[in-house]
SEBAVO-464120 format. One record per residue (C-alpha): residue number from 1; residue in one letter; x, y, z. Coordinates in nm, 4 decimals. Layout:
N
NUM/A/X/Y/Z
...
END
This chain:
416
1/M/18.7811/-22.8722/-1.6393
2/T/18.9834/-23.1389/-1.4548
3/Y/18.9971/-23.2123/-1.0835
4/P/19.3199/-23.4070/-1.0266
5/D/19.2558/-23.4818/-0.6589
6/F/18.8819/-23.5447/-0.6907
7/S/18.6842/-23.8370/-0.8212
8/F/18.3446/-23.9900/-0.7635
9/T/18.2912/-24.3574/-0.8381
10/I/17.9576/-24.5351/-0.8186
11/T/18.0273/-24.8894/-0.7036
12/Q/17.6698/-25.0182/-0.6824
13/E/17.3265/-24.9001/-0.7940
14/R/16.9927/-25.0220/-0.6624
15/G/16.7297/-24.8370/-0.8605
16/A/16.8097/-24.4694/-0.8120
17/A/17.0066/-24.5368/-0.4908
18/R/17.3844/-24.5361/-0.5254
19/L/17.6793/-24.6727/-0.3281
20/G/17.9922/-24.4732/-0.4017
21/R/18.3321/-24.3319/-0.3108
22/L/18.4089/-23.9612/-0.3209
23/V/18.7842/-23.8913/-0.3228
24/T/18.9073/-23.5529/-0.1950
25/P/19.2546/-23.4142/-0.1100
26/H/19.1898/-23.4830/0.2599
27/G/19.0472/-23.8317/0.2334
28/T/18.7827/-24.0547/0.0810
29/I/18.4148/-24.0351/0.1719
30/D/18.2145/-24.3562/0.1430
31/T/17.8661/-24.2637/0.0263
32/P/17.5827/-24.2359/0.1132
33/A/17.7238/-24.0286/0.3997
34/F/17.5941/-23.7955/0.6673
35/V/17.7943/-23.4731/0.7001
36/A/17.8349/-23.3461/1.0565
37/V/17.7868/-22.9712/1.0892
38/G/18.0647/-22.7628/1.2449
39/T/17.9211/-22.4182/1.1799
40/Q/18.2024/-22.2091/1.3254
41/A/18.4867/-22.4529/1.2525
42/A/18.3799/-22.6647/1.5497
43/V/18.1253/-22.9375/1.6104
44/K/17.9844/-22.7925/1.9294
45/T/18.1152/-22.9493/2.2556
46/L/18.3491/-23.1983/2.0794
47/T/18.7152/-23.2112/1.9774
48/P/18.8024/-23.3107/1.6194
49/E/18.9354/-23.6445/1.7453
50/E/18.6069/-23.7171/1.9196
51/V/18.4108/-23.6344/1.6042
52/L/18.6281/-23.8706/1.3997
53/A/18.5837/-24.1440/1.6617
54/T/18.2069/-24.1398/1.6042
55/G/18.2656/-24.2472/1.2429
56/A/18.2006/-23.9060/1.0882
57/Q/18.3861/-23.8802/0.7566
58/V/18.3372/-23.5140/0.6677
59/I/18.2194/-23.1913/0.8304
60/F/18.0337/-22.8890/0.6992
61/T/18.1483/-22.5403/0.8048
62/N/17.9695/-22.2126/0.7465
63/T/18.0972/-21.9478/0.5066
64/Y/17.8791/-21.6682/0.6427
65/H/17.9783/-21.7232/1.0057
66/L/18.3514/-21.7671/0.9392
67/Y/18.3508/-21.4578/0.7166
68/L/18.2107/-21.2510/1.0048
69/R/18.4166/-21.4184/1.2791
70/P/18.7140/-21.4689/1.2879
71/G/18.7394/-21.3641/0.9223
72/H/18.8424/-21.5710/0.6205
73/D/19.1767/-21.3909/0.5859
74/L/19.2748/-21.4966/0.9369
75/V/19.1760/-21.8578/0.8649
76/A/19.3816/-21.8457/0.5430
77/A/19.6820/-21.7104/0.7351
78/F/19.6695/-22.0203/0.9553
79/G/19.6823/-22.2493/0.6516
80/G/19.3104/-22.2900/0.5878
81/V/19.0219/-22.4310/0.7851
82/H/19.1708/-22.7821/0.8198
83/R/19.4843/-22.6578/0.9970
84/F/19.2998/-22.3811/1.1820
85/M/19.0651/-22.6277/1.3523
86/G/19.2967/-22.9306/1.3616
87/W/19.0789/-23.1439/1.1346
88/G/19.2562/-23.3673/0.8832
89/A/18.9516/-23.5159/0.7069
90/P/18.7387/-23.3623/0.4272
91/V/18.5558/-23.0318/0.4792
92/M/18.2642/-22.8760/0.2916
93/T/18.1563/-22.5123/0.3050
94/D/17.8222/-22.3640/0.2061
95/S/17.7842/-22.0533/-0.0069
96/G/17.6281/-21.8275/0.2556
97/G/17.2998/-21.8335/0.0646
98/F/17.1018/-22.0110/0.3359
99/Q/17.2185/-21.7662/0.6032
100/V/17.1097/-21.4835/0.3750
101/F/16.7702/-21.6553/0.3502
102/S/16.7575/-21.6812/0.7297
103/L/16.8187/-21.3073/0.7603
104/G/16.5513/-21.2367/0.4993
105/A/16.2499/-21.4561/0.4253
106/G/16.3376/-21.6889/0.7119
107/L/16.2848/-21.4044/0.9582
108/E/16.0006/-21.2420/0.7666
109/H/15.8012/-21.5619/0.7096
110/G/15.9080/-21.7455/1.0231
111/V/15.9905/-22.0688/0.8369
112/G/16.2791/-22.2928/0.7342
113/K/16.3565/-22.5089/0.4316
114/V/16.0621/-22.7395/0.4995
115/A/15.7853/-22.5404/0.6641
116/N/15.6847/-22.6578/1.0105
117/I/15.3513/-22.4777/1.0014
118/F/15.1393/-22.6907/0.7723
119/P/14.8661/-22.9497/0.8343
120/G/14.9544/-23.3163/0.8027
121/E/15.2890/-23.2866/0.9808
122/A/15.3498/-23.3741/1.3433
123/G/15.3567/-23.0584/1.5491
124/G/15.2210/-22.8360/1.2705
125/V/14.9368/-22.5914/1.3070
126/L/14.6194/-22.6318/1.1104
127/A/14.5522/-22.2836/0.9883
128/G/14.6879/-22.0375/0.7400
129/A/15.0203/-21.8680/0.6883
130/P/15.2262/-21.7576/0.9865
131/V/15.2372/-21.4077/1.1167
132/R/15.5543/-21.2328/1.0049
133/T/15.7915/-21.2502/1.2958
134/A/16.0600/-20.9908/1.2167
135/R/16.1776/-20.7424/0.9594
136/P/16.4331/-20.8845/0.7143
137/L/16.7977/-20.7910/0.7694
138/M/16.8990/-20.8241/0.4035
139/K/16.8196/-20.7020/0.0538
140/V/16.8663/-20.9017/-0.2654
141/S/16.9706/-20.7395/-0.5929
142/E/17.1073/-20.8723/-0.9214
143/D/17.4601/-20.8036/-0.8003
144/G/17.4261/-20.9937/-0.4729
145/V/17.2954/-20.9486/-0.1205
146/R/17.3440/-20.6649/0.1250
147/F/17.2912/-20.7720/0.4848
148/K/17.3396/-20.6745/0.8453
149/S/17.5677/-20.8823/1.0629
150/H/17.3773/-21.0675/1.3339
151/I/17.6802/-21.0052/1.5587
152/D/17.7200/-20.6277/1.5529
153/G/17.4765/-20.4891/1.2957
154/T/17.7458/-20.3817/1.0496
155/L/17.6575/-20.3820/0.6793
156/H/17.8141/-20.6307/0.4383
157/T/17.7657/-20.7350/0.0774
158/F/17.7934/-21.0900/-0.0553
159/T/17.8184/-21.1425/-0.4295
160/P/17.8933/-21.4692/-0.6097
161/E/18.2515/-21.3511/-0.6398
162/T/18.2718/-21.2655/-0.2682
163/S/18.1354/-21.6050/-0.1690
164/I/18.3876/-21.7951/-0.3819
165/A/18.6762/-21.5732/-0.2679
166/V/18.5871/-21.6383/0.0967
167/Q/18.5583/-22.0136/0.0350
168/R/18.8891/-22.0152/-0.1532
169/A/19.0504/-21.8545/0.1519
170/L/18.8851/-22.0982/0.3930
171/G/19.0205/-22.3865/0.1852
172/A/18.7448/-22.6468/0.2169
173/D/18.7687/-22.9492/-0.0137
174/I/18.4172/-22.8962/-0.1519
175/I/18.2671/-22.5481/-0.1849
176/L/17.9300/-22.4272/-0.3119
177/A/17.8196/-22.1683/-0.5660
178/F/17.6343/-21.8645/-0.4304
179/D/17.2572/-21.8983/-0.4463
180/E/16.9312/-21.7503/-0.3226
181/C/16.7271/-21.9818/-0.1015
182/T/16.3498/-21.9316/-0.1215
183/S/16.0803/-21.9774/0.1417
184/P/15.7914/-22.2289/0.1335
185/L/15.5697/-21.9187/0.1334
186/H/15.7153/-21.7650/-0.1832
187/D/15.4875/-21.8084/-0.4857
188/E/15.5847/-21.9697/-0.8152
189/A/15.6477/-21.6391/-0.9933
190/Y/15.8973/-21.5184/-0.7325
191/T/16.0553/-21.8645/-0.7064
192/A/16.1091/-21.8731/-1.0838
193/R/16.2693/-21.5275/-1.0866
194/S/16.4876/-21.6260/-0.7927
195/A/16.5971/-21.9508/-0.9626
196/E/16.6951/-21.7614/-1.2763
197/R/16.9008/-21.5212/-1.0650
198/T/17.0621/-21.8192/-0.8914
199/H/17.1576/-21.9562/-1.2356
200/R/17.3245/-21.6268/-1.3265
201/W/17.5012/-21.6287/-0.9917
202/A/17.6096/-21.9897/-1.0577
203/E/17.7720/-21.8818/-1.3838
204/R/17.9493/-21.5973/-1.2058
205/S/18.0603/-21.8287/-0.9234
206/L/18.1994/-22.0781/-1.1722
207/R/18.3784/-21.8115/-1.3752
208/F/18.5399/-21.6613/-1.0644
209/F/18.6384/-22.0092/-0.9437
210/Q/18.8033/-22.0878/-1.2775
211/D/18.9813/-21.7515/-1.2977
212/H/19.1167/-21.7491/-0.9410
213/P/19.3316/-22.0462/-0.8378
214/A/19.3167/-22.2090/-0.4977
215/V/19.4759/-22.0152/-0.2122
216/H/19.6098/-22.3329/-0.0480
217/P/19.8368/-22.6011/-0.1989
218/Y/19.5557/-22.8418/-0.2848
219/P/19.2611/-22.8142/-0.5242
220/Q/18.8984/-22.7554/-0.4393
221/A/18.5811/-22.8808/-0.6056
222/L/18.2847/-22.6520/-0.6719
223/Y/17.9238/-22.7700/-0.6562
224/G/17.6369/-22.5877/-0.8233
225/I/17.3078/-22.5537/-0.6358
226/V/16.9680/-22.6469/-0.7794
227/Q/16.6817/-22.4232/-0.6663
228/G/16.3173/-22.3952/-0.7808
229/G/16.1190/-22.4526/-0.4643
230/A/15.8326/-22.7026/-0.4670
231/F/15.7221/-22.6113/-0.8202
232/E/15.7798/-22.8910/-1.0704
233/R/15.8386/-22.6738/-1.3759
234/V/16.0820/-22.4436/-1.1979
235/R/16.2650/-22.7206/-1.0132
236/K/16.3187/-22.9321/-1.3260
237/A/16.4331/-22.6303/-1.5264
238/S/16.6803/-22.5359/-1.2529
239/A/16.8153/-22.8913/-1.2352
240/R/16.8704/-22.9021/-1.6109
241/T/17.0327/-22.5587/-1.6159
242/V/17.2755/-22.6182/-1.3297
243/A/17.3518/-22.9710/-1.4532
244/G/17.4601/-22.8181/-1.7840
245/M/17.7352/-22.6128/-1.6169
246/D/18.0873/-22.7384/-1.5537
247/F/18.0546/-22.8116/-1.1822
248/H/18.2229/-23.1027/-1.0105
249/G/17.9035/-23.1942/-0.8272
250/L/17.5499/-23.0735/-0.7613
251/A/17.3688/-22.9702/-0.4452
252/I/16.9922/-22.9622/-0.4012
253/G/16.8840/-22.6648/-0.1950
254/G/16.6147/-22.4130/-0.1228
255/N/16.2536/-22.4598/-0.0267
256/L/16.1764/-22.8317/-0.0320
257/G/15.8038/-22.7995/0.0262
258/K/15.5297/-22.7787/0.2835
259/T/15.5443/-23.1427/0.3955
260/K/15.7958/-23.4246/0.3993
261/A/15.5948/-23.5981/0.1272
262/Q/15.6338/-23.2908/-0.0891
263/M/16.0066/-23.2891/-0.0189
264/R/16.0286/-23.6424/-0.1553
265/Q/15.8336/-23.5316/-0.4621
266/V/16.0823/-23.2481/-0.5170
267/L/16.3650/-23.5020/-0.5160
268/E/16.1786/-23.7201/-0.7656
269/W/16.1567/-23.4216/-0.9996
270/T/16.5182/-23.3196/-0.9468
271/T/16.7577/-23.6136/-0.9372
272/P/16.6602/-23.7640/-1.2769
273/E/16.7678/-23.4344/-1.4359
274/L/17.1173/-23.4518/-1.2833
275/P/17.4155/-23.6266/-1.4442
276/R/17.4575/-23.9773/-1.3098
277/E/17.8366/-23.9505/-1.2795
278/K/17.8456/-23.6459/-1.0498
279/P/17.7964/-23.6546/-0.6710
280/R/17.4755/-23.5069/-0.5274
281/H/17.4455/-23.3319/-0.1933
282/L/17.1114/-23.2621/-0.0248
283/L/17.1382/-22.9464/0.1834
284/G/17.0039/-22.9241/0.5377
285/I/16.8251/-23.2600/0.5664
286/G/16.9117/-23.5230/0.8259
287/E/16.6196/-23.6942/1.0002
288/V/16.6119/-24.0714/0.9711
289/E/16.3079/-24.1032/0.7432
290/D/16.4400/-23.8190/0.5258
291/I/16.7754/-23.9941/0.4855
292/F/16.6080/-24.3144/0.3670
293/G/16.3868/-24.1206/0.1282
294/A/16.6753/-23.9195/-0.0135
295/V/16.9052/-24.2206/-0.0574
296/E/16.6257/-24.4033/-0.2362
297/R/16.5943/-24.1067/-0.4748
298/G/16.9622/-24.0850/-0.5631
299/C/17.1273/-23.8466/-0.3157
300/D/17.4789/-23.9203/-0.1929
301/T/17.5575/-23.6859/0.0978
302/F/17.3477/-23.4903/0.3504
303/D/17.4159/-23.2277/0.6153
304/C/17.1961/-23.1238/0.9052
305/V/17.2384/-22.9569/1.2443
306/S/16.9538/-23.1504/1.4085
307/P/17.1503/-23.4474/1.5540
308/T/17.3928/-23.2185/1.7373
309/R/17.1481/-22.9364/1.8141
310/N/16.8925/-23.1799/1.9567
311/A/17.1651/-23.3486/2.1605
312/R/17.2540/-23.0215/2.3320
313/N/16.8897/-22.9893/2.4344
314/G/16.8529/-23.3445/2.5643
315/G/16.7171/-23.4988/2.2438
316/V/16.8784/-23.8430/2.2180
317/L/16.8564/-24.0510/1.8998
318/A/16.7446/-24.4114/1.9512
319/R/16.5215/-24.6649/1.7777
320/F/16.3475/-24.8175/2.0795
321/D/16.2661/-24.7336/2.4389
322/G/16.2599/-25.0828/2.5796
323/E/16.0391/-25.2834/2.3430
324/Q/15.8528/-24.9797/2.2131
325/P/15.9633/-24.7940/1.8987
326/L/16.0346/-24.4266/1.9586
327/P/15.8456/-24.1693/1.7521
328/R/16.0891/-23.9812/1.5268
329/F/16.3662/-24.1965/1.6790
330/R/16.4142/-23.9567/1.9658
331/L/16.3783/-23.9609/2.3440
332/N/16.3990/-23.6650/2.5790
333/I/16.6617/-23.7622/2.8323
334/R/16.5393/-23.4870/3.0690
335/N/16.2161/-23.6812/3.1225
336/A/16.1596/-23.7979/3.4805
337/R/16.1031/-24.1560/3.3632
338/Y/16.4808/-24.1869/3.3066
339/A/16.5824/-24.0688/3.6552
340/R/16.6603/-24.4255/3.7698
341/D/16.7070/-24.5908/3.4317
342/P/17.0275/-24.8016/3.4324
343/R/17.0240/-24.8661/3.0574
344/P/17.2512/-24.6895/2.8057
345/L/17.1026/-24.4184/2.5872
346/E/17.0448/-24.6840/2.3206
347/E/17.0677/-25.0586/2.3681
348/G/17.3387/-25.2060/2.1472
349/C/17.5137/-24.8786/2.0681
350/D/17.8944/-24.8960/2.0774
351/C/17.9606/-24.5247/2.1324
352/Y/18.1710/-24.3876/2.4200
353/T/17.8593/-24.2714/2.6041
354/C/17.6569/-24.5912/2.5772
355/T/17.9455/-24.8202/2.6761
356/R/18.0139/-24.6243/2.9974
357/F/17.7119/-24.4346/3.1262
358/S/17.3468/-24.4863/3.2147
359/R/17.0450/-24.2849/3.1108
360/A/17.0084/-24.1892/3.4755
361/Y/17.3565/-24.0368/3.4817
362/V/17.3168/-23.8467/3.1554
363/R/16.9788/-23.7165/3.2725
364/H/17.1401/-23.6014/3.5974
365/L/17.4021/-23.4077/3.3982
366/F/17.1335/-23.2260/3.2013
367/K/16.9241/-23.1493/3.5081
368/A/17.2354/-23.0219/3.6878
369/D/17.3316/-22.8127/3.3823
370/E/17.6647/-22.9912/3.3515
371/Q/17.8219/-22.9466/3.0068
372/L/17.9338/-23.3088/3.0062
373/G/17.5716/-23.4040/2.9407
374/Q/17.5707/-23.2110/2.6138
375/R/17.9024/-23.3698/2.5142
376/L/17.7891/-23.7242/2.5887
377/A/17.4592/-23.6808/2.4041
378/T/17.6368/-23.5253/2.1033
379/L/17.8861/-23.8101/2.0872
380/H/17.6012/-24.0588/2.0892
381/N/17.3896/-23.8817/1.8274
382/L/17.6788/-23.8522/1.5827
383/R/17.7607/-24.2206/1.6345
384/F/17.3922/-24.3047/1.5796
385/M/17.4035/-24.1264/1.2423
386/A/17.7307/-24.2950/1.1433
387/R/17.5939/-24.6389/1.2317
388/L/17.2755/-24.5684/1.0352
389/M/17.4752/-24.4660/0.7268
390/A/17.6995/-24.7730/0.7573
391/Q/17.3899/-24.9955/0.7641
392/I/17.2530/-24.8190/0.4574
393/R/17.5804/-24.8670/0.2682
394/E/17.5938/-25.2334/0.3689
395/S/17.2340/-25.2855/0.2561
396/L/17.3024/-25.1255/-0.0833
397/A/17.6000/-25.3547/-0.1322
398/A/17.3943/-25.6598/-0.0341
399/G/17.0739/-25.5641/-0.2161
400/T/16.8728/-25.5431/0.1080
401/F/16.8034/-25.1681/0.1221
402/D/16.4232/-25.2051/0.0998
403/A/16.4208/-25.4527/0.3875
404/L/16.6406/-25.2259/0.5983
405/K/16.4142/-24.9293/0.5299
406/R/16.1063/-25.1274/0.6329
407/S/16.2758/-25.2489/0.9514
408/W/16.3447/-24.8894/1.0543
409/L/16.0316/-24.7099/0.9412
410/E/15.7391/-24.9511/0.9621
411/P/15.7510/-24.9915/1.3448
412/V/15.6985/-24.6158/1.3826
413/G/15.4377/-24.5844/1.1085
414/L/15.6562/-24.3934/0.8651
415/G/15.6741/-24.4470/0.4924
416/V/15.8941/-24.2921/0.2272
END
């Protein structure tokens, strides 16, 4: 298979870490890169121009949500997701598999991709499995997944063919094969069966993609998704199987373990099994220490809602609060200590927010429930991520990645 408007070039390698350029029909992505999430064809609170101004190179929109509302056929009628939302840069779409997980095991087990309920992690509990929180709203079969809409309760079915057809209509530059995402609480036997089903779905996704040309007048690239949970045998087998298919790139998804250390171990099992020449996307991961760990283990792009979601709740990304390093690189701007603080959200940041406004003012906006506070914090957090990724790319080019990682993580007692 050829991809005339796609290419991925590795320009520098430092161990497993790679500096590269990913060319798409809507622009080039310098990697490693953070992918801003615009779930419903919008990065919440911001215009496309404002997102671009932060240094974001690519956004990630959600197949499941756009299928339900406004509908992929409507988006296609407007010329695809780029024209529909007024975004001229690259776009990725997911397969819908993670949303299916959220309606199923995510609800039933009360967990996400990396469980937040285990000992050894900040904020985790120290006992046992969680109580099931809700009945699942989906059912998996060999054919696909039947689920209830979270909007109106109507029944829908997603198959590999449905997922690719919807993503063809949406018109993203990079789309993903349909997969089943497993929970950190699923055992090895279920995870293995699920991975094998995901491989069959990958073959069906690829076949449908090859047999049905793009809806819009530019090509799309299809990534396969590696599953296998936090089980070495299953994860390696999945990586080898998906790597053997004719995908343009590979994504690493599913349950990534019970701790961040285990997540890094999963990557160490996975990336050596993937072809060097193809781009690798790590799904749903975006905290600072996770980015460093994933880059070091050979991942090229990452998406995560946390920078924007935290921003809307007053969680501001920053390295230091005065002379003191901030745990998890985050301060709560609602805190009373910032009521008279004249400093910007982060000293030295060049974003729109930090060059114009004080912490005191942004805190006032949040306390007064003014939407401008959410906008200003979101602008800053996206710029923080873009600046971080630019530093990582510069350090890979200069051979100083290890020193950069230490300068970020050692002051807060983190290691990757």
